[in-house]
C-alpha positions in Angstrom: 156.5 105.4 143.3 154.1 104.5 146.1 151.3 102.1 145.3 147.7 103.2 145.3 147.0 101.4 148.6 150.0 103.0 150.3 148.9 106.4 149.1 145.5 106.0 150.5 146.9 104.8 153.8 148.6 108.2 154.1 145.2 109.9 154.0 144.5 111.2 157.5 141.9 109.1 159.2 140.2 111.2 161.9 138.0 110.0 164.6 135.2 112.3 163.4 133.5 109.5 161.5 133.1 107.3 164.6 132.2 110.3 166.7 129.5 111.3 164.2 128.1 107.7 164.4 128.1 108.0 168.1 126.3 111.4 168.0 123.6 109.9 165.8 123.2 106.9 168.1 122.9 109.1 171.2 120.3 111.3 169.6 118.4 108.2 168.5 118.3 107.0 172.1 116.7 110.3 173.1 119.9 112.0 174.5 120.0 115.8 174.0 123.2 116.7 172.2 124.5 120.2 171.7 126.2 120.0 168.3 129.1 122.5 168.0 131.0 120.3 165.6 129.6 120.9 162.1 130.8 123.8 159.9 127.4 124.4 158.4 125.7 127.8 159.0 122.6 127.5 161.1 120.9 130.1 158.8 118.7 129.0 155.9 119.5 130.1 152.4 117.6 133.4 151.8 114.2 132.7 150.2 115.0 135.1 147.3 117.9 132.9 146.3 115.7 129.8 146.3 113.1 131.8 144.3 115.7 132.6 141.6 116.5 128.9 141.3 112.9 127.9 141.1 112.2 130.5 138.4 115.2 129.2 136.4 113.8 125.7 136.7 110.4 126.8 135.6 112.0 128.5 132.6 113.6 125.3 131.5 117.2 125.7 132.8 117.3 122.0 133.8 119.6 120.6 131.1 123.3 120.6 130.6 125.1 123.9 130.8 128.5 125.2 129.8 131.3 123.1 131.4 133.1 126.2 132.6 129.9 127.8 133.9 127.4 130.2 132.5 128.8 133.5 131.4 126.3 135.3 133.7 127.7 133.6 136.7 131.3 134.0 135.7 130.7 137.7 135.2 129.1 137.8 138.7 132.1 136.1 140.2 134.5 138.5 138.5 132.3 141.4 139.9 132.5 139.9 143.4 136.3 139.4 143.3 136.8 143.0 142.1 134.3 144.4 144.7 135.4 142.4 147.7 139.1 141.6 147.0 140.2 144.3 144.6 141.4 141.7 142.1 140.4 141.7 138.4 139.7 138.5 136.5 138.6 137.9 132.9 135.3 136.0 133.2 135.9 134.4 129.8 139.2 132.8 130.5 140.2 133.1 134.2 137.2 131.7 136.1 135.7 128.2 136.4 132.4 127.4 138.1 132.7 124.3 140.3 130.7 121.9 142.4 131.5 123.6 145.7 134.8 124.6 147.2 136.2 121.0 147.4 135.7 120.6 143.6 137.4 123.9 143.0 140.4 122.7 145.1 140.4 119.4 143.2 140.5 121.0 139.8 143.2 123.5 141.0 145.5 120.7 142.2 144.8 118.5 139.1 145.8 121.4 136.9 149.3 122.0 138.5 150.4 119.0 140.4 152.4 116.1 139.1 153.0 112.8 140.8 155.8 113.1 143.4 155.6 116.9 143.7 156.0 118.3 147.2 153.0 120.2 148.5 153.5 122.5 151.5 150.5 122.7 153.8 150.2 124.4 157.2 149.4 122.2 160.2 146.7 122.4 161.5 144.5 122.7 158.5 141.3 121.2 157.0 142.0 117.5 156.3 140.9 117.7 152.7 143.8 119.9 151.8 146.3 117.2 152.5 144.0 114.3 151.6 143.4 115.6 148.1 147.0 116.2 147.5 147.8 112.7 148.6 145.1 111.2 146.4 146.6 113.0 143.4 150.0 111.4 144.2 151.5 114.5 145.7 154.0 114.4 148.7 152.5 116.4 151.5 154.9 118.3 153.8 153.2 119.8 156.8 154.4 123.2 158.0 153.9 123.7 161.7 151.5 126.6 162.5 151.8 126.6 166.3 149.3 128.2 168.7 152.3 130.1 170.2 152.6 132.0 166.9 148.9 132.6 166.4 148.5 129.4 164.3 150.6 131.0 161.5 153.8 129.2 160.5 157.1 130.8 161.5 158.4 132.1 158.2 161.7 130.1 158.4 159.6 126.9 158.4 158.6 127.5 154.8 162.3 127.7 153.8 163.3 124.6 155.7 160.6 122.6 153.9 162.0 123.2 150.5 163.5 120.0 149.0 166.9 119.9 147.4 165.6 118.0 144.3 163.4 121.0 143.3 160.2 118.9 143.6 158.5 121.5 145.8 155.7 122.8 143.6 152.7 124.1 145.6 151.9 126.1 148.8 148.4 125.6 150.0 146.8 128.4 152.2 143.5 128.6 153.9 142.8 131.9 155.5 140.7 132.6 157.5 141.6 129.1 158.6 139.5 126.1 159.3 140.0 125.1 162.1 141.7 128.0 163.9 140.1 131.1 162.4 143.5 132.7 162.0 144.9 134.7 159.1 148.2 136.4 158.4 149.0 140.1 157.9 149.3 141.5 154.4 153.1 141.9 155.1 153.4 138.2 155.8 151.5 137.3 152.6 153.8 139.6 150.6 156.8 137.8 152.1 155.3 134.5 151.3 154.4 135.5 147.7 158.0 136.8 147.2 159.2 133.4 148.5 156.9 131.6 146.0 158.1 133.7 143.1 161.8 133.1 144.0 161.3 129.4 144.1 158.8 129.1 141.2 156.0 127.8 143.4 152.2 127.9 142.8 150.0 129.3 145.6 146.6 127.7 146.1 144.6 129.8 148.4 141.3 128.5 149.9 139.4 131.6 150.8 135.9 130.2 151.4 135.8 132.0 154.7 137.1 135.3 153.4 134.0 137.3 154.1 133.8 136.1 157.7 136.1 138.1 159.8 136.0 140.1 163.1 138.6 142.8 162.7 140.6 144.1 159.8 139.5 142.5 156.6 141.9 139.6 155.5 143.8 140.2 152.4 143.3 137.8 149.4 146.5 136.0 148.4 145.9 137.1 144.9 145.7 140.8 145.8 149.4 140.9 146.8 151.5 142.8 144.2 152.7 140.5 141.5 150.9 137.4 143.0 148.0 136.9 140.6 150.1 135.1 137.9 151.0 132.2 140.3 147.9 132.2 142.6 144.9 130.0 142.3 141.9 131.2 144.4 139.4 128.6 145.7 136.0 130.0 146.6 132.5 128.8 147.6 129.1 130.3 148.3 128.6 127.7 151.1 129.6 129.6 154.2 129.0 133.3 153.3 125.6 132.7 151.7 124.4 129.7 153.8 124.4 127.6 150.6 126.3 124.5 151.7 123.8 122.1 150.1 123.7 123.9 146.8 127.3 122.8 146.0 128.5 125.8 144.0 131.9 127.4 144.1 134.6 128.6 141.7 138.2 128.7 140.9 139.9 131.9 139.8 143.4 131.5 138.2 145.6 132.3 135.2 144.0 131.3 131.9 146.4 128.5 131.2 145.6 127.0 134.6 141.8 127.3 134.1 142.2 125.6 130.7 143.7 122.5 132.5 141.2 122.8 135.4 138.4 122.8 132.9 139.5 119.4 131.6 139.5 118.0 135.2 136.0 119.4 135.7 134.6 118.2 132.4 135.7 114.7 133.2 134.4 114.7 136.8 131.1 116.6 137.0 130.4 117.8 133.4 128.8 121.0 134.7 127.0 122.6 137.6 123.2 122.7 137.3 122.2 125.8 135.3 119.4 126.7 137.7 121.8 126.6 140.6 124.2 128.9 138.7 121.3 131.3 138.1 120.7 131.4 141.9 124.4 131.8 142.6 124.7 134.8 140.2 121.7 136.4 141.9 123.3 135.8 145.4 126.6 137.3 144.4 125.2 140.5 142.8 121.9 141.4 144.6 122.5 144.3 147.0 119.9 143.1 149.5 121.5 139.7 149.7 124.9 141.3 150.5 123.2 142.9 153.5 121.9 139.5 154.6 125.4 138.1 154.5 126.6 141.0 156.6 123.9 140.3 159.1 125.1 136.7 159.4 128.6 137.9 160.0 127.2 140.1 162.7 125.5 137.1 164.3 128.8 135.2 164.3 130.5 138.3 165.8 127.9 138.3 168.6 128.5 134.6 169.3 132.3 135.0 169.2 132.0 137.8 171.8 129.7 135.5 173.9 132.4 132.8 174.0 135.1 135.3 174.8 133.1 136.9 177.6 132.4 133.5 179.1 136.0 132.6 178.9 137.0 135.8 180.8 134.3 135.0 183.3 135.4 131.4 184.0 139.2 132.2 183.9 139.8 128.5 183.3 143.4 127.2 183.3 142.1 123.9 181.7 140.6 125.4 178.5 142.7 128.1 176.8 140.7 130.2 174.4 142.5 132.0 171.6 140.3 134.7 170.0 139.3 133.7 166.5 140.1 136.3 163.8 137.7 134.9 161.2 135.6 131.9 160.0 133.2 130.6 162.7 135.5 128.5 164.8 137.4 128.4 168.0 140.3 126.1 168.4 140.1 125.3 172.1 143.4 124.4 173.8 142.9 121.5 176.2 146.6 120.7 176.5 146.6 121.3 180.3 144.4 118.2 180.7 147.1 116.0 179.1 144.5 114.0 177.2 144.4 113.2 173.5 142.1 115.3 171.5 140.0 112.2 170.6 139.7 111.3 174.3 138.6 114.9 175.1 135.9 114.9 172.5 134.7 111.4 173.4 134.4 112.3 177.1 132.7 115.6 176.3 130.1 113.8 174.2 129.5 111.0 176.7 129.7 113.1 179.9 128.0 116.3 179.1 126.5 115.9 175.6 128.5 118.4 173.7 130.0 117.5 170.3 133.3 119.0 169.1 135.8 117.9 166.5 139.2 116.5 167.7 142.1 118.8 166.8 144.1 115.8 165.6 141.8 115.6 162.6 143.5 118.7 161.4 147.1 117.5 161.8 149.7 116.8 164.4 149.8 120.4 165.7 146.1 120.0 166.5 146.7 117.3 169.1 145.4 118.4 172.5 142.9 120.9 170.8 139.3 120.6 169.8 137.4 122.7 167.2 134.2 124.5 168.4 131.9 125.9 165.8 129.7 128.9 166.5 127.5 128.3 163.5 124.8 127.4 166.0 122.2 129.2 168.0 123.3 131.7 170.7 121.7 129.4 173.3 123.6 126.3 172.1 126.9 128.2 171.9 126.4 129.6 175.5 125.2 126.4 177.0 127.7 124.3 175.2 130.7 126.4 176.2 129.6 126.5 179.8 129.4 122.7 179.9 132.8 122.4 178.2 134.5 124.6 180.8 132.7 123.0 183.8 133.6 119.5 182.5 137.3 120.5 182.1 137.4 122.0 185.6 136.3 118.6 187.0 139.1 116.7 185.3 
């Protein structure tokens, strides 16, 4: 068994913290920085959502609430999952309200993972997916998801990752992906779920970007035939409703998993603030708010097309742009420059004042890449991308 210190040493230490400090220092000095690094919508939370929270506070919903979430919100979540994903969940026993998507992921992993269990996670992927598994004493096995295969693992890679001692327990998915924006076909998901069933594996699917897509709607991992009984859905209102600071999300899973996840939640946050839950229930069910989220997706679609049009215009062989399928990211390929991803982002920041996230923060397969976020104004996306390409061409 690894010691606590050795476990924490395995947690991926990205350069994003030092880069963030440098960005703040440059801004403090008066330098103009185009920030395309933070995955936080540039839209404000709709005023009607804030009004719902304010009204709830004025009505006295400022005390402890149910640990698993108010029944009103759990019903709203069940309605959303049926409406958007075609999956039916019992709000009484199969849904847990959480303090954002990270907490949903935490409670999911706490409920099914034992020390020493192997956790299969695509690479590149959001660092918290592997970091959390490591903190919970899991053994993370990264599954290459190369650019050459559209940032989706070759299916044989999953089979090769199985360990002979039957300690493989969990597959972690995140589609549309942070950082690549990729997501697999329904046929691929069916094959993966069949694989999970054959080898008695849980599937934890982080679908916080599920409503942000630019072509055919991505399929929820739980919507695959026979998958719901072994699939844990991680969701959040942060991205689709521009509610990152509200810290409200949910876990949807089989009742026995939710019962365990509830224990993890009770002993970590107690409950989500009732007035926030009231606002979340309103956001998930109000028809006008659904139209607002659709308009945000339209704005991201416009910015995506802006980047793709500029990429075609520049025809750069130094920055390779793979069209994003979903989320609000591009995973820019700078490998022709033969620099590390950290060096690329440091130079972009210092030389032209554009902030990106190094691809190595998302795993070994991210080396030579950088994540660009289009959750910024059209003007910043256009100006920033132009500066990026012009800088790359000078190298």
